[in-house]
C-alpha positions in Angstrom: 0.0 0.0 0.0 2.7 2.4 0.7 4.6 1.8 -2.6 1.3 2.8 -4.5 1.0 5.7 -2.3 4.4 6.8 -3.1 3.9 6.3 -7.0 0.9 8.5 -6.3 3.0 11.1 -4.8 5.3 10.8 -7.9 2.7 11.2 -10.5 0.7 13.9 -8.8 0.8 16.9 -11.1 2.2 14.7 -14.0 -1.0 14.9 -16.0 -1.8 11.1 -15.3 -5.4 11.7 -14.1 -5.9 14.0 -16.9 -4.9 11.2 -19.3 -6.9 8.7 -17.5 -10.1 11.0 -17.6 -9.7 12.5 -21.0 -9.5 9.0 -22.4 -12.5 7.7 -20.3 -10.7 5.1 -18.6 -11.9 6.8 -15.3 -13.7 9.6 -13.8 -11.8 12.6 -12.2 -12.6 11.4 -8.7 -11.5 7.7 -9.4 -8.3 9.0 -11.1 -7.6 11.1 -8.0 -8.2 8.2 -5.8 -5.7 6.2 -7.6 -3.1 8.8 -6.5 -4.0 8.2 -2.9 -4.4 4.3 -3.3 -7.9 4.5 -1.8 -8.6 0.9 -3.2 -5.7 -1.1 -3.7 -6.8 -3.5 -6.5 -8.1 -0.8 -8.7 -5.0 1.4 -8.0 -2.9 -1.6 -9.0 -4.8 -2.3 -11.9 -4.7 1.1 -13.1 -1.0 1.3 -13.0 -0.7 -2.1 -14.7 -3.0 -0.9 -17.4 -0.7 2.3 -17.9 2.5 0.2 -18.0 1.0 -2.0 -20.6 -0.1 0.9 -22.7 3.2 2.6 -22.5 5.0 -0.5 -23.4 2.4 -1.1 -26.6 3.2 2.5 -27.6 6.9 1.9 -27.4 6.7 -1.4 -29.4 4.3 0.3 -32.1 6.8 3.4 -32.4 9.5 0.8 -33.1 7.7 -0.8 -35.8 7.0 2.3 -37.1 10.6 3.3 -37.1 11.7 0.2 -38.4 9.0 -1.7 -40.4 11.3 -4.1 -42.3 12.7 -5.2 -39.0 16.4 -4.0 -39.9 17.1 -2.8 -36.4 16.7 -4.9 -33.2 14.2 -3.7 -30.8 16.9 -3.6 -27.9 19.4 -1.8 -30.2 16.7 1.0 -31.1 15.7 1.3 -27.5 19.1 1.8 -26.3 19.6 4.4 -28.9 16.4 6.0 -27.7 17.5 6.0 -24.2 20.8 7.6 -25.2 19.0 10.3 -26.9 16.6 10.9 -24.2 17.4 9.5 -20.7 13.8 9.6 -19.7 12.8 7.0 -22.5 14.0 4.3 -20.0 11.1 5.0 -17.9 
């Protein structure tokens, strides 16, 4: 529970709640409750969905940059992290 509250503190003000609300994943109140870890199972699920979505977007971006598979995913990811350190997260 403490871990999810800490993650909520890190995400506060990041726009994560707005993204969840704008995409109709959660209402504003529910998204805010994720930051406070008011309901552990729902909070964990929201973070898992977010992580999977970001991983899928990263894979889609890779396939767009290398449609013929001439670059390995790990090499591409390493280059992207080198260009933008926040890409690792």
